[in-house]
PyMOL CGO cylinders between C-alpha atoms (Angstrom):
from pymol import cmd
from pymol.cgo import CYLINDER

trace = [
    CYLINDER, -31.31, 12.55, 2.71, -28.25, 14.65, 1.93, 0.3, 1, 1, 1, 1, 1, 1,
    CYLINDER, -28.25, 14.65, 1.93, -27.78, 18.09, 0.42, 0.3, 1, 1, 1, 1, 1, 1,
    CYLINDER, -27.78, 18.09, 0.42, -24.70, 19.30, -1.43, 0.3, 1, 1, 1, 1, 1, 1,
    CYLINDER, -24.70, 19.30, -1.43, -23.32, 22.77, -0.63, 0.3, 1, 1, 1, 1, 1, 1,
    CYLINDER, -23.32, 22.77, -0.63, -21.38, 24.85, -3.14, 0.3, 1, 1, 1, 1, 1, 1,
    CYLINDER, -21.38, 24.85, -3.14, -19.89, 28.15, -2.01, 0.3, 1, 1, 1, 1, 1, 1,
    CYLINDER, -19.89, 28.15, -2.01, -18.65, 30.84, -4.40, 0.3, 1, 1, 1, 1, 1, 1,
    CYLINDER, -18.65, 30.84, -4.40, -16.67, 32.45, -1.55, 0.3, 1, 1, 1, 1, 1, 1,
    CYLINDER, -16.67, 32.45, -1.55, -14.45, 29.36, -1.23, 0.3, 1, 1, 1, 1, 1, 1,
    CYLINDER, -14.45, 29.36, -1.23, -11.93, 28.00, -3.74, 0.3, 1, 1, 1, 1, 1, 1,
    CYLINDER, -11.93, 28.00, -3.74, -13.46, 26.00, -6.57, 0.3, 1, 1, 1, 1, 1, 1,
    CYLINDER, -13.46, 26.00, -6.57, -13.38, 22.24, -6.13, 0.3, 1, 1, 1, 1, 1, 1,
    CYLINDER, -13.38, 22.24, -6.13, -10.38, 20.61, -7.83, 0.3, 1, 1, 1, 1, 1, 1,
    CYLINDER, -10.38, 20.61, -7.83, -12.26, 17.35, -8.37, 0.3, 1, 1, 1, 1, 1, 1,
    CYLINDER, -12.26, 17.35, -8.37, -15.65, 15.68, -8.18, 0.3, 1, 1, 1, 1, 1, 1,
    CYLINDER, -15.65, 15.68, -8.18, -16.68, 16.72, -4.67, 0.3, 1, 1, 1, 1, 1, 1,
    CYLINDER, -16.68, 16.72, -4.67, -18.86, 19.26, -2.88, 0.3, 1, 1, 1, 1, 1, 1,
    CYLINDER, -18.86, 19.26, -2.88, -17.59, 21.99, -0.59, 0.3, 1, 1, 1, 1, 1, 1,
    CYLINDER, -17.59, 21.99, -0.59, -19.82, 20.41, 2.03, 0.3, 1, 1, 1, 1, 1, 1,
    CYLINDER, -19.82, 20.41, 2.03, -22.64, 17.95, 2.45, 0.3, 1, 1, 1, 1, 1, 1,
    CYLINDER, -22.64, 17.95, 2.45, -25.49, 18.30, 4.94, 0.3, 1, 1, 1, 1, 1, 1,
    CYLINDER, -25.49, 18.30, 4.94, -26.96, 15.12, 6.38, 0.3, 1, 1, 1, 1, 1, 1,
    CYLINDER, -26.96, 15.12, 6.38, -29.52, 15.53, 9.15, 0.3, 1, 1, 1, 1, 1, 1,
    CYLINDER, -29.52, 15.53, 9.15, -28.21, 18.32, 11.37, 0.3, 1, 1, 1, 1, 1, 1,
    CYLINDER, -28.21, 18.32, 11.37, -24.53, 17.71, 10.50, 0.3, 1, 1, 1, 1, 1, 1,
    CYLINDER, -24.53, 17.71, 10.50, -22.39, 19.54, 7.95, 0.3, 1, 1, 1, 1, 1, 1,
    CYLINDER, -22.39, 19.54, 7.95, -19.37, 17.68, 6.58, 0.3, 1, 1, 1, 1, 1, 1,
    CYLINDER, -19.37, 17.68, 6.58, -16.92, 20.17, 5.04, 0.3, 1, 1, 1, 1, 1, 1,
    CYLINDER, -16.92, 20.17, 5.04, -14.39, 18.86, 2.53, 0.3, 1, 1, 1, 1, 1, 1,
    CYLINDER, -14.39, 18.86, 2.53, -10.69, 19.38, 3.08, 0.3, 1, 1, 1, 1, 1, 1,
    CYLINDER, -10.69, 19.38, 3.08, -9.78, 22.97, 2.27, 0.3, 1, 1, 1, 1, 1, 1,
    CYLINDER, -9.78, 22.97, 2.27, -6.38, 24.35, 1.26, 0.3, 1, 1, 1, 1, 1, 1,
    CYLINDER, -6.38, 24.35, 1.26, -5.08, 27.94, 1.29, 0.3, 1, 1, 1, 1, 1, 1,
    CYLINDER, -5.08, 27.94, 1.29, -6.19, 29.05, -2.15, 0.3, 1, 1, 1, 1, 1, 1,
    CYLINDER, -6.19, 29.05, -2.15, -7.80, 32.48, -2.43, 0.3, 1, 1, 1, 1, 1, 1,
    CYLINDER, -7.80, 32.48, -2.43, -11.00, 32.01, -4.48, 0.3, 1, 1, 1, 1, 1, 1,
    CYLINDER, -11.00, 32.01, -4.48, -10.35, 35.36, -6.18, 0.3, 1, 1, 1, 1, 1, 1,
    CYLINDER, -10.35, 35.36, -6.18, -7.09, 34.10, -7.72, 0.3, 1, 1, 1, 1, 1, 1,
    CYLINDER, -7.09, 34.10, -7.72, -8.33, 30.73, -8.91, 0.3, 1, 1, 1, 1, 1, 1,
    CYLINDER, -8.33, 30.73, -8.91, -7.72, 27.06, -8.31, 0.3, 1, 1, 1, 1, 1, 1,
    CYLINDER, -7.72, 27.06, -8.31, -4.12, 26.06, -7.71, 0.3, 1, 1, 1, 1, 1, 1,
    CYLINDER, -4.12, 26.06, -7.71, -2.81, 29.51, -6.76, 0.3, 1, 1, 1, 1, 1, 1,
    CYLINDER, -2.81, 29.51, -6.76, -1.82, 29.05, -3.13, 0.3, 1, 1, 1, 1, 1, 1,
    CYLINDER, -1.82, 29.05, -3.13, -1.08, 31.75, -0.63, 0.3, 1, 1, 1, 1, 1, 1,
    CYLINDER, -1.08, 31.75, -0.63, 2.68, 31.96, -0.04, 0.3, 1, 1, 1, 1, 1, 1,
    CYLINDER, 2.68, 31.96, -0.04, 3.29, 31.24, 3.64, 0.3, 1, 1, 1, 1, 1, 1,
    CYLINDER, 3.29, 31.24, 3.64, 1.90, 28.76, 6.16, 0.3, 1, 1, 1, 1, 1, 1,
    CYLINDER, 1.90, 28.76, 6.16, 0.35, 31.71, 8.01, 0.3, 1, 1, 1, 1, 1, 1,
    CYLINDER, 0.35, 31.71, 8.01, -1.37, 33.02, 4.88, 0.3, 1, 1, 1, 1, 1, 1,
    CYLINDER, -1.37, 33.02, 4.88, -2.54, 29.55, 3.87, 0.3, 1, 1, 1, 1, 1, 1,
    CYLINDER, -2.54, 29.55, 3.87, -3.98, 28.87, 7.33, 0.3, 1, 1, 1, 1, 1, 1,
    CYLINDER, -3.98, 28.87, 7.33, -5.73, 32.25, 7.49, 0.3, 1, 1, 1, 1, 1, 1,
    CYLINDER, -5.73, 32.25, 7.49, -7.24, 31.68, 4.02, 0.3, 1, 1, 1, 1, 1, 1,
    CYLINDER, -7.24, 31.68, 4.02, -8.41, 28.20, 5.01, 0.3, 1, 1, 1, 1, 1, 1,
    CYLINDER, -8.41, 28.20, 5.01, -10.21, 29.57, 8.07, 0.3, 1, 1, 1, 1, 1, 1,
    CYLINDER, -10.21, 29.57, 8.07, -11.88, 32.26, 5.91, 0.3, 1, 1, 1, 1, 1, 1,
    CYLINDER, -11.88, 32.26, 5.91, -12.94, 29.63, 3.38, 0.3, 1, 1, 1, 1, 1, 1,
    CYLINDER, -12.94, 29.63, 3.38, -14.22, 27.23, 6.04, 0.3, 1, 1, 1, 1, 1, 1,
    CYLINDER, -14.22, 27.23, 6.04, -16.28, 30.03, 7.62, 0.3, 1, 1, 1, 1, 1, 1,
    CYLINDER, -16.28, 30.03, 7.62, -17.73, 30.90, 4.20, 0.3, 1, 1, 1, 1, 1, 1,
    CYLINDER, -17.73, 30.90, 4.20, -18.72, 27.29, 3.46, 0.3, 1, 1, 1, 1, 1, 1,
    CYLINDER, -18.72, 27.29, 3.46, -20.30, 26.92, 6.89, 0.3, 1, 1, 1, 1, 1, 1,
    CYLINDER, -20.30, 26.92, 6.89, -22.22, 30.18, 6.40, 0.3, 1, 1, 1, 1, 1, 1,
    CYLINDER, -22.22, 30.18, 6.40, -23.50, 28.90, 3.05, 0.3, 1, 1, 1, 1, 1, 1,
    CYLINDER, -23.50, 28.90, 3.05, -24.67, 25.75, 4.84, 0.3, 1, 1, 1, 1, 1, 1,
    CYLINDER, -24.67, 25.75, 4.84, -26.42, 27.81, 7.55, 0.3, 1, 1, 1, 1, 1, 1,
    CYLINDER, -26.42, 27.81, 7.55, -23.97, 27.50, 10.43, 0.3, 1, 1, 1, 1, 1, 1,
    CYLINDER, -23.97, 27.50, 10.43, -20.63, 28.89, 11.61, 0.3, 1, 1, 1, 1, 1, 1,
    CYLINDER, -20.63, 28.89, 11.61, -17.24, 28.00, 13.12, 0.3, 1, 1, 1, 1, 1, 1,
    CYLINDER, -17.24, 28.00, 13.12, -18.67, 28.12, 16.65, 0.3, 1, 1, 1, 1, 1, 1,
    CYLINDER, -18.67, 28.12, 16.65, -20.80, 25.08, 15.73, 0.3, 1, 1, 1, 1, 1, 1,
    CYLINDER, -20.80, 25.08, 15.73, -17.81, 23.01, 14.56, 0.3, 1, 1, 1, 1, 1, 1,
    CYLINDER, -17.81, 23.01, 14.56, -17.62, 19.65, 16.32, 0.3, 1, 1, 1, 1, 1, 1,
    CYLINDER, -17.62, 19.65, 16.32, -14.53, 18.00, 14.78, 0.3, 1, 1, 1, 1, 1, 1,
    CYLINDER, -14.53, 18.00, 14.78, -11.58, 19.25, 12.77, 0.3, 1, 1, 1, 1, 1, 1,
    CYLINDER, -11.58, 19.25, 12.77, -8.84, 17.31, 11.04, 0.3, 1, 1, 1, 1, 1, 1,
    CYLINDER, -8.84, 17.31, 11.04, -5.64, 19.14, 10.12, 0.3, 1, 1, 1, 1, 1, 1,
    CYLINDER, -5.64, 19.14, 10.12, -3.08, 17.80, 7.66, 0.3, 1, 1, 1, 1, 1, 1,
    CYLINDER, -3.08, 17.80, 7.66, 0.40, 19.40, 7.61, 0.3, 1, 1, 1, 1, 1, 1,
    CYLINDER, 0.40, 19.40, 7.61, 3.32, 18.66, 5.33, 0.3, 1, 1, 1, 1, 1, 1,
    CYLINDER, 3.32, 18.66, 5.33, 5.62, 19.83, 8.15, 0.3, 1, 1, 1, 1, 1, 1,
    CYLINDER, 5.62, 19.83, 8.15, 4.56, 19.16, 11.74, 0.3, 1, 1, 1, 1, 1, 1,
    CYLINDER, 4.56, 19.16, 11.74, 7.09, 21.83, 12.69, 0.3, 1, 1, 1, 1, 1, 1,
    CYLINDER, 7.09, 21.83, 12.69, 4.40, 24.34, 11.64, 0.3, 1, 1, 1, 1, 1, 1,
    CYLINDER, 4.40, 24.34, 11.64, 2.05, 23.05, 14.35, 0.3, 1, 1, 1, 1, 1, 1,
    CYLINDER, 2.05, 23.05, 14.35, 2.50, 26.01, 16.76, 0.3, 1, 1, 1, 1, 1, 1,
    CYLINDER, 2.50, 26.01, 16.76, 2.00, 28.59, 14.01, 0.3, 1, 1, 1, 1, 1, 1,
    CYLINDER, 2.00, 28.59, 14.01, -1.13, 26.87, 12.72, 0.3, 1, 1, 1, 1, 1, 1,
    CYLINDER, -1.13, 26.87, 12.72, -2.42, 26.34, 16.26, 0.3, 1, 1, 1, 1, 1, 1,
    CYLINDER, -2.42, 26.34, 16.26, -2.38, 30.08, 17.00, 0.3, 1, 1, 1, 1, 1, 1,
    CYLINDER, -2.38, 30.08, 17.00, -4.27, 31.09, 13.84, 0.3, 1, 1, 1, 1, 1, 1,
    CYLINDER, -4.27, 31.09, 13.84, -6.69, 28.17, 14.15, 0.3, 1, 1, 1, 1, 1, 1,
    CYLINDER, -6.69, 28.17, 14.15, -7.38, 28.92, 17.82, 0.3, 1, 1, 1, 1, 1, 1,
    CYLINDER, -7.38, 28.92, 17.82, -7.98, 32.61, 17.16, 0.3, 1, 1, 1, 1, 1, 1,
    CYLINDER, -7.98, 32.61, 17.16, -10.51, 31.76, 14.43, 0.3, 1, 1, 1, 1, 1, 1,
    CYLINDER, -10.51, 31.76, 14.43, -12.62, 29.67, 16.81, 0.3, 1, 1, 1, 1, 1, 1,
    CYLINDER, -12.62, 29.67, 16.81, -12.17, 31.88, 19.86, 0.3, 1, 1, 1, 1, 1, 1,
    CYLINDER, -12.17, 31.88, 19.86, -14.35, 29.90, 22.23, 0.3, 1, 1, 1, 1, 1, 1,
    CYLINDER, -14.35, 29.90, 22.23, -15.34, 26.29, 22.65, 0.3, 1, 1, 1, 1, 1, 1,
    CYLINDER, -15.34, 26.29, 22.65, -12.94, 24.49, 20.34, 0.3, 1, 1, 1, 1, 1, 1,
    CYLINDER, -12.94, 24.49, 20.34, -13.96, 21.46, 18.29, 0.3, 1, 1, 1, 1, 1, 1,
    CYLINDER, -13.96, 21.46, 18.29, -12.37, 18.08, 18.88, 0.3, 1, 1, 1, 1, 1, 1,
    CYLINDER, -12.37, 18.08, 18.88, -9.31, 17.83, 16.61, 0.3, 1, 1, 1, 1, 1, 1,
    CYLINDER, -9.31, 17.83, 16.61, -6.75, 15.55, 15.05, 0.3, 1, 1, 1, 1, 1, 1,
    CYLINDER, -6.75, 15.55, 15.05, -3.56, 16.71, 13.36, 0.3, 1, 1, 1, 1, 1, 1,
    CYLINDER, -3.56, 16.71, 13.36, -1.31, 14.64, 11.11, 0.3, 1, 1, 1, 1, 1, 1,
    CYLINDER, -1.31, 14.64, 11.11, 1.88, 15.16, 9.18, 0.3, 1, 1, 1, 1, 1, 1,
    CYLINDER, 1.88, 15.16, 9.18, 1.53, 13.94, 5.60, 0.3, 1, 1, 1, 1, 1, 1,
    CYLINDER, 1.53, 13.94, 5.60, 4.00, 13.75, 2.74, 0.3, 1, 1, 1, 1, 1, 1,
    CYLINDER, 4.00, 13.75, 2.74, 2.02, 15.81, 0.19, 0.3, 1, 1, 1, 1, 1, 1,
    CYLINDER, 2.02, 15.81, 0.19, -1.23, 17.72, -0.21, 0.3, 1, 1, 1, 1, 1, 1,
    CYLINDER, -1.23, 17.72, -0.21, -3.17, 18.86, -3.29, 0.3, 1, 1, 1, 1, 1, 1,
    CYLINDER, -3.17, 18.86, -3.29, -1.74, 21.74, -5.34, 0.3, 1, 1, 1, 1, 1, 1,
    CYLINDER, -1.74, 21.74, -5.34, 1.43, 21.75, -3.21, 0.3, 1, 1, 1, 1, 1, 1,
    CYLINDER, 1.43, 21.75, -3.21, -0.37, 23.07, -0.12, 0.3, 1, 1, 1, 1, 1, 1,
    CYLINDER, -0.37, 23.07, -0.12, 1.41, 23.07, 3.25, 0.3, 1, 1, 1, 1, 1, 1,
    CYLINDER, 1.41, 23.07, 3.25, -1.87, 22.58, 5.16, 0.3, 1, 1, 1, 1, 1, 1,
    CYLINDER, -1.87, 22.58, 5.16, -5.39, 21.24, 4.66, 0.3, 1, 1, 1, 1, 1, 1,
    CYLINDER, -5.39, 21.24, 4.66, -8.28, 21.34, 7.15, 0.3, 1, 1, 1, 1, 1, 1,
    CYLINDER, -8.28, 21.34, 7.15, -11.61, 19.53, 7.09, 0.3, 1, 1, 1, 1, 1, 1,
    CYLINDER, -11.61, 19.53, 7.09, -14.52, 20.05, 9.50, 0.3, 1, 1, 1, 1, 1, 1,
    CYLINDER, -14.52, 20.05, 9.50, -17.70, 18.51, 10.80, 0.3, 1, 1, 1, 1, 1, 1,
    CYLINDER, -17.70, 18.51, 10.80, -20.19, 21.02, 12.21, 0.3, 1, 1, 1, 1, 1, 1,
    CYLINDER, -20.19, 21.02, 12.21, -23.77, 21.03, 13.37, 0.3, 1, 1, 1, 1, 1, 1,
    CYLINDER, -23.77, 21.03, 13.37, -26.63, 23.20, 12.21, 0.3, 1, 1, 1, 1, 1, 1,
    CYLINDER, -26.63, 23.20, 12.21, -28.04, 25.51, 14.91, 0.3, 1, 1, 1, 1, 1, 1,
]
cmd.load_cgo(trace, "trace")
């Protein structure tokens, strides 16, 4: 049995997918880019710092809608268009979790949706 999660405090989906899906006690959060939901789909924050901060805000909002939080994240996958931004992203990402960090992978990719510099997806557990 799975349940779809839609969160109005996260950017609208740009395709046929849910913000997250709950299956059992796991929450699978779709890849999220640095779009402020107040400005609409496709309007990215300007800098890698701003995009990363917005992503962490959006991920926290989706997890809250699902009934959990960042502290219950088990696995994160980060996609960067420039691996040179790794240290900058790492600082913001680490501050957002501030505790037991999830397992993580990070990859450099050639392009991301809507011209984003970063995308993060998560798997978390329900408390």
